[in-house]
Phi, psi and omega in degrees: 000131185274169184291340180287326181287336182286331189281339189273149179294148176259103178094184187298155175291130184297154176284158186286153188284144175252145181254126177297139184293333179267014182277149179237156177284141183261122175254124179283139180287137183269118182258143166292157177300324179296312181301320184299307178298318181300312179303321179292323185298324180288335182285338185241146171287147182299152179297153172257125187261125181240113182270132175279328176232166179286133172311147176235147170275119175238129175272140182209147170278157184306322185287333178273343190301314181297318180297320180293315179302307180302323182289320184287334184255002173290158187271012189265019181276000000 
């Protein structure tokens, strides 16, 4: 099939959509990005953290940090 045939409608053209006469436009309240994030925080309860093991403090130098995070978060434990 060439690209011209794909762009054409298959079958008769559908009728235009009708709008009810008594319908009204819905206007959304425009929130700033700060307000949007604040409102989303109030909608949800805070997360509950459940530890499988007791948390540990691990000291690392900046150059070791990425490798240590990858080692600790890998699924091969």
